[in-house]
C-alpha positions in Angstrom: 0.0 0.0 0.0 2.8 2.4 0.8 4.5 2.0 -2.6 1.1 2.5 -4.3 0.5 5.8 -2.4 4.0 7.0 -3.1 3.4 6.8 -6.8 0.4 9.2 -6.6 1.2 11.5 -3.7 3.5 14.5 -3.4 6.5 13.7 -1.2 5.4 15.7 1.9 1.9 14.1 1.8 3.3 10.6 1.5 5.6 11.3 4.5 2.6 12.3 6.6 0.6 9.1 5.6 3.7 6.9 6.2 4.1 8.4 9.7 0.5 7.6 10.5 0.8 4.0 9.3 4.3 3.3 10.8 4.2 1.8 14.3 7.9 1.7 15.0 9.1 5.2 15.9 12.3 6.9 14.9 14.5 8.8 17.4 16.9 11.3 15.7 19.9 12.7 17.6 20.2 16.5 17.2 23.8 17.6 16.4 25.5 20.6 15.0 24.6 19.6 11.4 20.8 19.3 12.0 19.8 21.8 14.7 18.4 24.7 12.7 14.6 25.1 12.2 14.5 24.1 8.5 16.7 21.1 9.2 14.6 19.9 12.1 11.4 20.4 10.1 12.9 18.3 7.2 13.7 15.5 9.7 10.1 15.5 11.0 8.7 15.4 7.5 11.0 12.5 6.7 9.6 10.6 9.7 11.4 11.6 12.9 9.1 11.2 15.9 11.4 12.1 18.8 14.5 14.3 19.0 17.3 13.2 21.3 19.5 15.8 23.0 22.9 14.2 24.0 23.9 15.9 27.3 27.3 14.4 27.1 28.1 16.9 24.4 26.0 20.0 25.5 24.6 21.6 28.5 21.4 23.6 29.2 22.8 26.9 27.7 23.3 25.2 24.3 20.3 23.0 24.4 17.5 25.3 25.6 17.3 27.2 22.3 17.1 23.8 20.5 14.2 22.7 22.8 12.3 25.9 21.9 13.1 25.3 18.2 11.7 21.8 18.2 8.5 22.9 19.9 8.1 25.6 17.2 8.6 23.0 14.5 5.9 20.8 16.0 3.5 23.7 16.2 4.1 24.8 12.7 3.8 21.2 11.3 0.9 20.4 13.6 2.6 17.3 14.7 3.4 16.1 18.3 7.2 15.8 18.4 8.7 14.4 21.6 12.1 15.4 23.1 14.4 13.0 25.0 17.2 14.4 27.2 20.0 11.8 27.4 22.0 12.2 30.6 25.7 11.4 30.2 26.0 9.1 33.3 29.3 7.9 34.7 31.2 7.6 31.4 34.9 7.5 32.0 37.4 9.0 29.5 41.1 9.1 29.0 42.9 12.3 29.8 45.2 14.0 27.3 47.9 11.7 25.9 51.5 12.7 25.3 51.0 12.2 21.6 47.9 12.8 19.3 47.4 9.0 19.1 49.3 6.1 20.5 49.9 2.7 18.8 49.6 0.1 21.6 51.4 -3.1 20.7 50.8 -6.5 22.2 52.6 -7.2 25.5 53.5 -3.5 26.0 53.1 -2.1 29.5 51.0 1.0 30.2 50.1 2.6 33.5 47.1 4.5 34.8 48.5 7.1 37.2 47.1 9.6 39.7 47.8 13.2 38.8 49.5 14.1 35.5 51.1 11.9 32.9 54.9 12.3 32.5 55.7 9.8 29.8 54.2 8.2 26.7 53.0 5.1 28.4 51.3 6.8 31.4 47.6 7.3 31.1 45.2 9.4 33.1 41.4 9.2 33.5 38.5 11.5 34.1 37.5 9.2 37.0 40.0 10.1 39.8 39.4 7.0 42.0 40.1 4.6 39.1 43.7 3.8 40.2 42.4 2.8 43.7 39.5 0.7 42.4 41.2 -1.4 39.7 42.3 -4.9 40.7 44.8 -7.4 39.3 43.0 -9.4 36.5 40.6 -6.6 35.6 40.2 -5.8 31.9 40.4 -2.2 30.6 38.9 -1.7 27.2 39.7 1.5 25.2 38.7 2.9 21.8 35.2 1.3 21.8 36.7 -2.0 22.7 39.3 -2.3 20.0 42.2 -2.1 22.5 42.2 -4.3 25.5 44.6 -4.2 28.5 44.8 -6.4 31.6 45.8 -5.2 35.0 48.9 -7.0 36.2 50.0 -4.9 39.2 48.6 -2.3 41.5 50.0 0.2 44.0 48.8 3.4 45.8 49.2 5.8 42.9 49.6 3.7 39.7 48.3 0.6 38.0 50.4 -1.4 35.5 48.6 -3.0 32.6 49.7 -5.2 29.7 48.2 -4.9 26.2 46.5 -8.1 25.2 44.7 -6.7 22.1 46.7 -4.1 20.1 45.3 -1.0 18.5 45.3 2.8 18.5 44.1 5.1 21.3 43.5 8.8 21.4 42.9 11.5 24.0 39.5 11.7 25.7 38.3 8.3 24.3 35.9 6.3 26.5 37.1 3.7 29.0 35.1 0.5 29.5 35.7 -1.7 32.5 33.6 -4.9 32.1 32.9 -6.6 35.4 34.7 -4.0 37.5 32.7 -2.8 40.5 33.1 0.9 40.9 31.9 3.4 43.5 30.9 6.1 41.0 27.2 7.1 41.4 24.9 6.6 38.4 23.7 10.2 38.7 26.6 12.7 39.2 26.1 16.3 40.4 26.2 17.5 36.8 23.6 14.8 35.8 21.4 15.9 38.7 21.6 19.6 37.5 20.9 18.5 33.9 17.9 16.4 34.9 16.4 19.4 36.8 16.9 21.6 33.7 15.4 18.9 31.4 12.3 18.6 33.8 11.8 22.4 33.9 12.3 22.7 30.1 9.4 20.4 29.6 11.1 17.5 27.8 9.0 14.3 27.4 11.7 11.7 28.3 14.9 11.6 30.4 17.2 8.7 29.8 19.7 7.5 32.4 23.0 6.0 31.2 24.8 3.0 32.6 22.0 1.9 34.9 23.0 -0.8 37.3 19.9 -1.1 39.6 16.2 -0.1 39.9 17.1 2.2 42.7 18.9 4.5 40.3 15.8 4.7 38.1 13.7 5.6 41.2 16.1 8.3 42.1 15.8 9.9 38.6 12.0 9.7 38.8 12.1 11.5 42.2 14.3 14.3 40.7 12.0 14.8 37.8 8.8 14.8 39.8 10.3 17.1 42.5 10.9 19.6 39.6 7.2 19.4 38.7 7.8 17.2 35.6 5.8 14.3 34.3 8.7 13.2 32.0 9.1 9.5 31.5 12.4 7.9 32.6 14.2 5.6 30.1 16.8 3.2 31.5 19.7 2.6 29.2 20.9 -1.0 29.4 24.7 -1.0 28.7 26.3 -2.8 31.6 26.5 -6.5 32.5 25.2 -5.6 36.0 22.0 -4.3 34.4 21.5 -7.6 32.6 21.7 -9.4 36.0 18.8 -7.3 37.3 16.9 -6.8 34.0 13.4 -7.7 35.3 13.7 -5.3 38.2 15.0 -2.4 36.1 12.4 -2.9 33.3 9.6 -3.1 35.9 10.7 0.2 37.5 11.5 2.2 34.3 9.0 3.8 32.0 10.9 2.5 29.0 14.2 0.9 28.0 17.0 1.7 25.6 19.3 -1.1 24.4 22.5 1.0 24.2 24.4 -1.5 22.1 27.7 0.5 21.8 28.8 0.2 25.4 26.9 -3.0 26.1 28.7 -4.7 23.2 32.0 -3.8 24.9 30.9 -4.6 28.4 29.8 -8.1 27.4 31.0 -10.6 24.8 30.0 -9.1 21.5 28.9 -12.5 20.3 26.3 -12.5 23.0 24.9 -9.1 22.0 22.3 -10.2 19.5 20.7 -12.7 21.9 20.8 -10.2 24.8 19.0 -7.7 22.6 16.3 -10.2 21.9 16.0 -11.0 25.6 15.7 -7.4 26.5 13.0 -6.8 23.9 11.1 -9.9 25.1 11.3 -8.8 28.8 10.0 -5.3 27.9 7.0 -6.9 26.1 6.3 -9.0 29.2 6.2 -5.9 31.3 4.4 -3.8 28.6 7.2 -1.3 28.5 8.4 0.4 25.3 12.0 -0.5 24.1 14.4 1.5 21.9 17.2 -0.1 19.9 20.2 2.2 19.6 23.8 2.5 18.3 25.2 2.2 14.8 21.9 1.8 13.0 22.6 2.9 9.5 26.1 4.0 10.6 27.6 3.7 7.1 25.1 6.4 5.8 27.4 9.0 7.3 29.4 8.4 4.2 27.1 6.6 1.8 23.6 7.3 0.4 22.7 3.7 0.8 23.0 1.5 3.9 24.7 -1.9 3.8 22.7 -5.1 3.6 23.8 -5.9 7.2 22.4 -2.6 8.4 19.1 -3.0 6.6 18.8 -6.5 8.1 19.7 -5.1 11.6 16.9 -2.5 11.5 14.4 -5.0 10.0 15.2 -7.7 12.7 14.9 -5.1 15.5 11.4 -4.3 14.2 10.4 -7.9 13.7 11.6 -8.7 17.2 9.1 -6.0 18.5 11.2 -2.9 19.1 9.0 0.2 19.6 11.7 2.6 18.3 15.0 2.8 16.5 17.5 5.5 17.3 19.8 7.3 14.9 23.0 8.8 16.3 
């Protein structure tokens, strides 16, 4: 039916009909290349239902005008467009490296140090307690999991690691610590401030990154409601600890996001497809909406056409029962 309609309808009218028929929603992340009024309107006409504001890369001062712009677009197009504020959560990053990028070779030694780095193989972290909380045998994964190091020795102010999977690292890249128990709170002081802003700005959803327990979801709900907001809380599943308490987290949250980027690093990537299906199935049992995110149509940053694998990935997510897919 859609292909028949497309043959006889102007493009903008077809997009409106398609949006009414489509049941799986599309979340579109707002970035510097698509934040102007005309660009946002074009995305809505193309099928975007929700705009995501990534608060890891922008604060209230930068994002408030975008919220107002999105509301104006919705009014002008007479379409209900939702806004999701995505809190950064406890994402740990490398500090500045001695070189622009470092080639890490197998069996080389690197060190996490407290304070400043004084040599090529000394690394620092945005998470100050990291040196104290790492234990011998812990894995440290860098550059989206392409580089793996194993802790072989610890002391008061430095941790020695050996490279077990070689690759290139750069300044300010993310650090993943699969299975490592950390004291970092799920909601930092900055996240708390951002959540209050989002609640007062009238966003429709607030998502919490790196959820580990249902208590963290309850805390964010309390923050939003205390600011007079009815925003729904979305729990992002991206840690192995969340999988261990999946039923409890799904039950507590208003919705779930399968954040496959960090989750695929925190757990064995071969297990990722089955865990995605398990999360979707659990959300269906609890009647909670579920969003599939990370690298959907990633190649279309450079190409006008997705790969066959990407098209299959999106189709399988929908066939499994995902309520929304997210573009980053």
